[in-house]
VOLUM-648166 format. One line per 8 residues: number of its first residue (from 1); for each residue y, x, z of C-alpha. Coordinates in steps of 0.02 Angstrom, whole numbers, always signed. Layout:
NUM> Y:X:Z; ...
//
This chain:
1> -141:-301:-1352; -99:-132:-1276; -183:+24:-1341; -291:+141:-1237; -199:+273:-1138; -244:+444:-1213; -244:+587:-1091; -389:+703:-1052
9> -406:+783:-880; -397:+973:-906; -557:+1068:-904; -470:+1236:-883; -315:+1297:-790; -245:+1195:-646; -302:+1015:-645; -189:+878:-580
17> -261:+887:-405; -213:+1069:-380; -41:+1149:-378; +48:+997:-455; +150:+903:-323; +248:+824:-464; +91:+746:-542; +42:+616:-415
25> +3:+473:-534; -52:+457:-714; -51:+284:-797; -46:+196:-631; +49:+32:-633; +215:+12:-546; +206:-56:-371; +238:-243:-344
33> +215:-382:-219; +39:-402:-150; -24:-566:-223; -155:-644:-335; -133:-781:-466; -206:-951:-436; -225:-1098:-555; -162:-1237:-440
41> -41:-1267:-300; -184:-1318:-183; -266:-1150:-210; -104:-1056:-184; -72:-1145:-18; -231:-1064:+53; -164:-891:+18; -341:-825:+3
49> -381:-706:-135; -564:-749:-134; -525:-931:-177; -453:-882:-345; -560:-882:-500; -453:-735:-559; -516:-621:-420; -680:-524:-425
57> -728:-401:-287; -814:-239:-338; -864:-199:-158; -1048:-161:-131; -1171:-25:-175; -1111:+107:-298; -1206:+252:-371; -1147:+416:-289
65> -1161:+605:-307; -1089:+731:-187; -1048:+913:-215; -963:+1034:-92; -834:+1108:-211; -747:+1064:-378; -833:+1200:-477; -1002:+1110:-453
73> -954:+938:-519; -1053:+857:-658; -922:+846:-794; -1014:+713:-897; -1051:+583:-762; -917:+463:-824; -987:+453:-1004; -1058:+291:-1056
81> -1232:+360:-1097; -1249:+464:-935; -1397:+406:-832; -1355:+386:-644; -1516:+291:-602; -1583:+433:-497; -1421:+452:-396; -1405:+394:-216
89> -1313:+235:-174; -1163:+225:-60; -1071:+80:+16; -896:+41:-53; -790:+31:+47; -840:+175:+163; -813:+358:+201; -943:+472:+131
97> -941:+574:+297; -1010:+422:+384; -1142:+392:+245; -1237:+554:+265; -1129:+676:+164; -1009:+812:+218; -944:+800:+398; -803:+708:+488
105> -672:+825:+555; -536:+806:+685; -381:+910:+683; -210:+880:+754; -75:+989:+682; -168:+1114:+577; -222:+1079:+404; -407:+1046:+394
113> -453:+1172:+260; -385:+1333:+342; -560:+1391:+396; -620:+1402:+217; -464:+1429:+111; -308:+1536:+134; -183:+1445:+24; +1:+1410:+19
121> +77:+1246:-35; +63:+1163:-156; -112:+1236:-191; -262:+1134:-142; -422:+1215:-79; -564:+1261:-196; -690:+1363:-91; -734:+1204:+7
129> -663:+1043:-65; -798:+914:-74; -801:+793:-224; -883:+624:-232; -928:+546:-400; -945:+355:-397; -1010:+238:-531; -1039:+49:-537
137> -1052:-90:-663; -972:-260:-683; -958:-407:-806; -792:-489:-839; -801:-679:-802; -803:-786:-959; -649:-882:-900; -546:-723:-914
145> -576:-701:-1101; -417:-651:-1194; -320:-618:-1035; -257:-454:-959; -371:-376:-826; -322:-252:-691; -414:-151:-561; -346:-118:-387
153> -400:+14:-263; -326:-25:-90; -365:+148:-17; -444:+307:-83; -436:+470:+11; -364:+581:-57; -349:+579:-246; -455:+512:-388
161> -483:+497:-575; -538:+335:-652; -640:+300:-811; -691:+131:-887; -838:+131:-1010; -817:+320:-1030; -631:+315:-1069; -507:+401:-954
169> -389:+274:-876; -286:+362:-745; -260:+470:-593; -182:+434:-421; -142:+512:-255; -76:+432:-95; -228:+384:+9; -152:+229:+91
177> -60:+135:-41; -127:+28:-183; -174:+113:-345; -182:-15:-484; -226:+10:-670; -224:-97:-825; -400:-91:-892; -382:-223:-1028
185> -393:-103:-1179; -551:-22:-1110; -657:-176:-1081; -799:-243:-1189; -913:-395:-1191; -1058:-386:-1073; -1079:-248:-945; -937:-128:-911
193> -946:+37:-811; -821:+104:-682; -826:+290:-643; -720:+368:-507; -709:+549:-453; -634:+577:-281; -575:+745:-213; -569:+769:-26
201> -406:+865:-41; -270:+888:-173; -92:+953:-184; -29:+790:-107; -140:+822:+46; +0:+934:+109; +91:+770:+140; -53:+692:+237
209> -78:+802:+393; -83:+655:+515; -161:+678:+687; -325:+592:+659; -507:+604:+604; -516:+674:+426; -621:+570:+307; -640:+546:+122
217> -693:+422:-11; -658:+243:-66; -626:+167:+105; -540:+6:+66; -577:-138:-50; -590:-125:-238; -568:-275:-349; -524:-332:-525
225> -413:-480:-566; -340:-567:-717; -170:-647:-758; -104:-756:-894; -18:-656:-1031; +149:-719:-962; +141:-702:-772; +239:-672:-613
233> +225:-482:-594; +330:-472:-438; +424:-578:-316; +524:-549:-157; +564:-673:-22; +708:-663:+103; +710:-799:+238; +865:-774:+342
241> +958:-881:+469; +1140:-926:+458; +1272:-853:+580; +1232:-990:+706; +1047:-950:+700; +1015:-1132:+659; +985:-1161:+473; +885:-1058:+352
249> +934:-971:+191; +787:-940:+78; +815:-821:-68; +677:-788:-198; +681:-660:-335; +551:-650:-471; +504:-532:-612; +412:-608:-757
257> +320:-506:-889; +225:-540:-1047; +78:-430:-1083; +120:-420:-1269; +303:-391:-1228; +352:-560:-1293; +509:-649:-1238; +488:-732:-1065
265> +664:-806:-1054; +603:-981:-1086; +474:-975:-945; +521:-1076:-794; +473:-1042:-614; +473:-1184:-489; +476:-1147:-301; +415:-1261:-164
273> +418:-1220:+22; +283:-1303:+129; +262:-1323:+314; +82:-1364:+361; +51:-1413:+177; +199:-1538:+179; +338:-1497:+56; +504:-1452:+139
281> +612:-1397:-7; +591:-1380:-197; +706:-1281:-311; +707:-1196:-481; +721:-1005:-504; +840:-970:-643; +867:-797:-718; +748:-724:-587
289> +843:-788:-432; +830:-949:-330; +901:-1003:-166; +878:-1150:-44; +956:-1199:+119; +833:-1263:+249; +896:-1370:+391; +839:-1314:+562
297> +679:-1226:+513; +555:-1168:+646; +602:-989:+682; +488:-841:+675; +476:-725:+825; +340:-640:+924; +339:-788:+1047; +345:-922:+913
305> +277:-857:+749; +316:-1011:+642; +257:-988:+465; +292:-1080:+304; +207:-1061:+136; +306:-1026:-22; +222:-1074:-183; +291:-1018:-351
313> +229:-1109:-504; +249:-1042:-680; +256:-1180:-812; +248:-1174:-1002; +361:-1268:-1122; +258:-1427:-1098; +281:-1424:-911; +99:-1375:-877
321> +65:-1251:-736; -4:-1087:-804; -1:-989:-641; +39:-1007:-457; +70:-870:-326; +108:-885:-142; +166:-799:+17; +187:-841:+204
329> +369:-853:+252; +452:-834:+419; +636:-877:+452; +712:-750:+566; +868:-639:+583; +845:-463:+643; +1004:-362:+677; +1089:-236:+783
337> +1224:-307:+898; +1318:-185:+1003; +1191:-53:+963; +1047:-160:+1026; +911:-249:+926; +915:-436:+923; +799:-566:+849; +873:-735:+807
345> +1025:-698:+915; +927:-647:+1070; +905:-473:+1138; +742:-396:+1081; +633:-285:+1189; +491:-200:+1102; +336:-179:+1208; +245:-84:+1075
353> +99:+30:+1033; +47:+148:+899; -111:+101:+811; -227:+198:+699; -346:+100:+589; -513:+151:+667; -687:+94:+704; -809:+212:+790
361> -946:+169:+662; -848:+149:+500; -695:+258:+528; -538:+197:+436; -639:+66:+345; -587:-73:+465; -662:-248:+441; -561:-408:+463
369> -656:-446:+623; -597:-276:+693; -419:-316:+654; -431:-486:+742; -506:-399:+892; -364:-274:+896; -226:-400:+883; -295:-524:+1012
377> -314:-377:+1129; -133:-332:+1102; -72:-509:+1130; -174:-528:+1289; -92:-371:+1357; +86:-425:+1321; +107:-303:+1176; +228:-375:+1050
385> +253:-230:+929; +153:-102:+831; +189:+54:+727; +66:+82:+587; +42:+260:+633; +50:+352:+515; +25:+263:+351; +28:+88:+278
393> -118:-15:+347; -239:-130:+259; -139:-279:+191; -230:-406:+296; -165:-322:+456; +11:-381:+410; -51:-557:+380; -118:-559:+555
401> +44:-489:+629; +138:-631:+539; +17:-758:+607; -1:-696:+787; +181:-637:+810; +182:-444:+814; +339:-349:+764; +293:-207:+646
409> +364:-36:+611; +285:+0:+442; +262:+187:+421; +261:+284:+259; +109:+392:+220; +192:+557:+263; +158:+692:+393; +170:+881:+370
417> +149:+936:+550; +43:+1089:+500; +195:+1162:+412; +294:+1177:+578; +321:+1343:+667; +326:+1444:+505; +497:+1523:+541; +566:+1394:+424
425> +490:+1477:+269; +555:+1367:+131; +384:+1352:+49; +323:+1265:+206; +474:+1153:+225; +381:+1002:+154; +452:+891:+89; +618:+956:+157
433> +746:+967:+20; +623:+1027:-112; +641:+944:-278; +457:+965:-324; +407:+847:-181; +548:+720:-203; +471:+596:-324; +306:+603:-233
441> +378:+549:-64; +495:+423:-141; +346:+347:-234; +256:+326:-67; +407:+231:+5; +420:+121:-149; +237:+81:-147; +239:+30:+37
449> +400:-68:+19; +346:-165:-136; +174:-207:-62; +237:-262:+109; +413:-325:+84; +378:-511:+105; +306:-500:+283; +421:-576:+418
457> +331:-468:+547; +403:-306:+475; +571:-268:+557; +582:-76:+531; +533:+41:+392; +479:+216:+451; +499:+367:+335; +343:+450:+410
465> +295:+555:+560; +323:+736:+610; +381:+807:+446; +540:+897:+500; +695:+854:+393; +791:+880:+235; +879:+801:+89; +723:+704:+38
473> +731:+603:+199; +911:+551:+161; +854:+492:-10; +708:+393:+65; +825:+314:+193; +949:+265:+57; +811:+189:-49; +758:+75:+93
481> +936:+25:+140; +978:-17:-43; +817:-111:-74; +819:-204:+92; +973:-215:+199; +890:-343:+316; +784:-211:+406; +817:-51:+497
489> +751:+126:+448; +676:+244:+574; +632:+430:+574; +601:+514:+739; +593:+694:+682; +777:+703:+646; +795:+757:+829; +741:+931:+765
497> +868:+928:+619; +1029:+852:+684; +1112:+888:+518; +1006:+751:+443; +1027:+615:+570; +1096:+499:+435; +915:+472:+380; +884:+358:+528
505> +971:+204:+600; +911:+241:+776; +870:+394:+881; +701:+412:+963; +604:+553:+1042; +418:+566:+1068; +329:+630:+1223; +487:+636:+1331
513> +469:+651:+1517; +569:+531:+1628; +680:+678:+1680; +715:+721:+1498; +758:+542:+1455; +878:+530:+1604
//
């Protein structure tokens, strides 16, 4: 089994959250497809995490301590013998501003800390930068004994450190993408502790100046899950139509890993495509790639969101299933013809809206019922498209867009609007062409793509919102085009930097008057 990761967060000097745009993840797992392992095909067909014995939610009441600035944190709270029984309790997921701590703040273009701290990028504020310390406890199910265990945070604003049983595990920024860690080496029999320290702002907050209410905390689901030692780490699905828009071409790519780095070449993955739980096609994935031709499948579009279910089964040398995973699949062909967007050969007109994740009582912690309410309201009003302004949304939102038929522009978690109007001072040209921000913004694109790539509803990747231009946008564009030639890439702000128009496949302009458009 793997050894514990050894790294101690610094007590002196600049910690990772301050003045370190190149340190945006420590010991965080690489991004991969959003899935959970199941034991049987029948479980996988339901595509419901909660139905898997390998899934355990950590949502609920956590112990919590709040301080208004980093210099006041309790440095020992994560230790195994530290008593938090007298601490308050807080709901996870939630924002601490809506649980009686700190205050919610709305700003548009200006960065939210300028009233308390005069700082230049990439520094983070220190005079007022609230910190929340969280702690909870869990027991690993007996059926997971001897198997790898991982913890997933679906959204934490804005950066956090993680400890398990008093051992430092990792660090992550990027408020709206998944942060996942291998916690296998840190676990013990019986009760285990999870300690999380969240900072309201960090160096990477310069990349998150979206026009919205400013909140903090663990605001999306937290869960642990297990896998077999040899398991399907990642898979991608492309369900295209042929040139006549009649028959389907299903391509599946898989990445297998063994936790102990053993050889996985003998492992076999079997794929089966189902329509309404009836098998349509079965095929084997060899050397990580499999393909099937589907005769006249039901096509996916906003008007007719036909969905299939793909189940991948990993089998051992005796032919026994050791793991299954699944995804909803929609056959469609999205393309530009004569400079105009088409879906399945027909001209596509987007009647779209921007959507922030928001509930007036819970902020960006949006429950499933809220999502259903939003999407049914959109369909009733003839809206057929949505941009996830200005960050990747909760994963269940994309499931609903697949099911109800909503075209999605999936937007990278990037906005630096508060850096505009600085006479183009290079320090404020973020991310611009600055090398120190390059890996950070590319990581955000990669995390969004890997998590969301299998959704038929997504037709366009967006590089972000109102962040000016630069070489880093060309690199983000090229990443998406190389990873996924089936979709378009969009970035509106290139209208301000015509020398970087190659970073977008289409030109758009916000807030234009009818006269200006004409």
